[in-house]
N, C-alpha and C positions, 0 to 999 in steps of 0.2 A: 151162463156167466153174464153178470151185469157189466155195463161199460164203466170206465173210470168216471167218477163224478167230481166236479169242481164245487167247492163250497167257500163262502166268505164268512169271516168271523170278526166281531168288533171287540177291541180292547178299550173299554171306557173306564177311565180312572178319574176319581175326584177326592181330594183331601185324604189320601191314604186308603181309599176304598175302591173296589172293582165292581162294576155292574154285571151281574150274571143272571141267567135264567135258572130257576129252581125246577127240577124235574123229579118224577117219582117212578121207581121201578120196584120189582119184588124185593130188592135189598134195601129199599128206603130212598131217602132224598139224595140227589146228586145235582151237580151244577155244571153248566155249560156256558161258553161265551155266546152271546147272541149272534145269530146269523144262520145261513143255510145255503141251499143248493142254487147254483147258477142255472138260469134258463137260457135256452138257445137265443142268441142275438143280444144278450145282456152283457154289458161290461161288468167286471167284478165290483166296481164301486156302485153301480146301479143295483146289483144284486144285494149288496150290503144294506143300502138304504131301504129297499123293499122289505128285506127280511127283518130288519130292526123294527119297522112299522108293524109287521105281523107279530113279532114276538114280544116287543117291549112297548109298542104304541108310541114311540118317539122317533122323530126324524134325527138322523145323525149326520154330522159333517165328517166325511171320510178323509183321513190323513194318510200318512206314510204306511207302506207295507213293511211290517216288522218281522214276521215269522211265517214260515211255511211248514206245514205238518202233513205227513201222509198217514192214513189210517188204512191198514190192510186187515180187514176183519178176521181172517183166518188165523192171524198171529196173536190174537188177544182174547181176554176172558169172555167176550161176548160172541165167540166164534159160532156157537150153536144157533144164535139168532141172526147174525149178520156175517157169517163166514165168507159169503161171496161178495162182500162190499170192498171196494177200493175207492177211497176218497182222498183228494188233495185239498187241503184247507189253507186259505190265504188269510192271515191275521193282520188287520189294519188298526193303527192307533186312530181312535175316533173320539169325537166330543158330541154331546147332546146339543142339538141346535138351540133348544130352549131349556133353561134350567127348570127343574121341577121334578117331583117324584110321583107323578101320576103315570103308572105303567099299566095300560090296558091294551094289550096287543089285539090287532084286528083278526089274526088267524094263528094263534099259538100252536106249537107242536103238540102232538098227541099226548106226550108224557109231561108236558110243561104244566106246572101248578102255580107258578108265580115268578116274580122278579125281585132280586134282592141286591142291595149294596153290601158286599162282604169286605171286611177289613183285610187288606193285603197281608198283614202279618199273621192272619189266621187261616190263610188258604190251605196250609198243610193239615188243618184240622177237619176239612170237609172232603167229600168225594167230588173232586174236580177233574174234569176231562178236557184237555190233557193235563195230567198232574205235573208233567215236566215244565209246562209253561208257567204254572203257578210258582214253581221253585225258581224259575228265571225271574219272574216279576218280584219275588221276595229277595232277590240277590243271592240265593243259595246255590245257584248253578250259573255258569257263564252264559251271557247273552249271545245266542247264536241265531242266525236267520233260519237255517234249515234244521228242523227238529228231527227229521227222519220219520220212520214208522214207529210211532210211540202212542201210548194211551195214558 
């Protein structure tokens, strides 16, 4: 059994768009919020700055914690791949330190194929994880801090 893993995620919005990482699996393109796993001795904000440099190649200014999500792999459609995963994700409102659209991460994730500004009003049209957070950002679900075990 794997230990519970902490992860940080950035919610970066600009002019009605949300910055997401593009990823590819056997079902096609899917989108994630930039961020990743906390290392021992790191504060969550430090993790988020490091992970955004790795995935989007931009330094972020970390703002307020807005949402917490749990992901218990055995409960979701990817259980065959990550059924032993249990991750707690901390979502922070962030801004890019410098404006610009040059996104060349220093160490992108294995499945990552790009970075894209996606219109917030189109989030329901893409494979976004967690989908529930996309609905909250669109105003289609009530804004709650704790999302629970959702995908």
